[in-house]
N, C-alpha and C positions, 0 to 999 in steps of 0.2 A: 367819787373821783372828781377832782377839780379839772377844768378844761380850759385850754388856752389855744388861740389861733394865732399863728405867727408865720412870717415869711422866712426867707433864707438869709437875707441881708442882715448884718449885725449893726447894732447901735454903736456909734463911734465912741461914746463916753462910757458905756457900761459893758460892751461886748455881748449883751443879750441880743437875741434875734428880735427884729422889729415886729411889734404886734400888728394885728390886722387893722386896728383903728388908724395907726400912723400911716400904714400903706394905703388905706382907703381914702384918707384925707389928701394924701399926696396925689393919688390918681385923680380924685375929684378936681383938685386945683390945676392939674396939668390940662384937663379938658380934652384929652385925646380920644375919648371913648365915643362910639356911635351914640346918637341922641337917646335911643331907647335904653341903652345901658347906663348912660349918665343919669337919666331920670330915675332909674331903679336904684342906682348907687346913692343918689341924693335922698331918695325916699327912705331908704333903710338907715342912712346916717342921721336923718332928722328924727326918726323914731328913737333911735338909740340915744341921741344927745338929749332928747326931751324926757326919756324914761330912765336913763342911767345917770347916777351921780358921777361927776368927774372928780375923783379924789384929789384934793389939794396936795396931799403928800407926794404925788407924782411930780410936782413942779419944784419940790424942795431939793436943792443940790445934795443935801445929806442922804437922800434916798434915791440917788441916780441909778442904782442897781435894781431898784424895785420893779416888779412886773405884775401885771394884773391877771387874775384867773377868775373864771365863772364858777359859781357853785353848781353842782349837778342839778339842783332844783330850779335853775334859771332858764326854764324851757323857752319862754317867749323871747328874751334877748338872744339866746343862743340860736333860735330860728332865724332872727334877723342877721346875725353874724354869719350863719351858714349861707344865707343869700348873698352877703358881701363876698364870701369865699368864692362862690360860683362866678360872680362878676369879675373879681380880681384874677381868677384863673383864666377867664375868657380873655382878659387883657394881657395875659402872659406871665403873671405872677404865680409862683408856686406857694401855696398856703398849706401848712401842715397843722393838724390838730394834735395837740400834746395833752396827755392826761397824767395826773399825779395824785397821790394820796397826801403828799406833803409839799405844799407850795413854798415852804420856807418860813422865814421869820415874819409873821403877820404884823403889818403896820397900819392896816386899814381893813375894815370889813363892813359890809352892809348885807341886805337880804339876798342880793344877787351876785356880789363879787367880793373878792379878796385881793388885796395888794400885799405882796410879800417880797422880802429880800431873799434871793436864792441862798441856800447854804453853800459853803465852799465847794462841796462835792457835787453840786447840781450841774447837769450838762446844759441847762438852758442858759 
């Protein structure tokens, strides 16, 4: 099963729910967290940005509906994302974990992640 972590708020251009990375960077930039949570948030974001590729297809307007999923074998990055989930929830965000066997039409893939455009019938 592919796994995705997302909030409740929807992206204005794609109507997909915002992913945990978008929400975590937003929270980091607001700087409203207590110092110890801000340090932990930044620590996990640094690890993730240093160890995960940022697929260029996500910035292509043609792929504005695309969303990212983790492969089930991505244990280490998923552990960091779960830590982000705890921090975001402590800050009042609701983060849901969504799983699927079919992420959609794949437009990028590496060892840990898949970026796909949802199929028309997808609830994400």
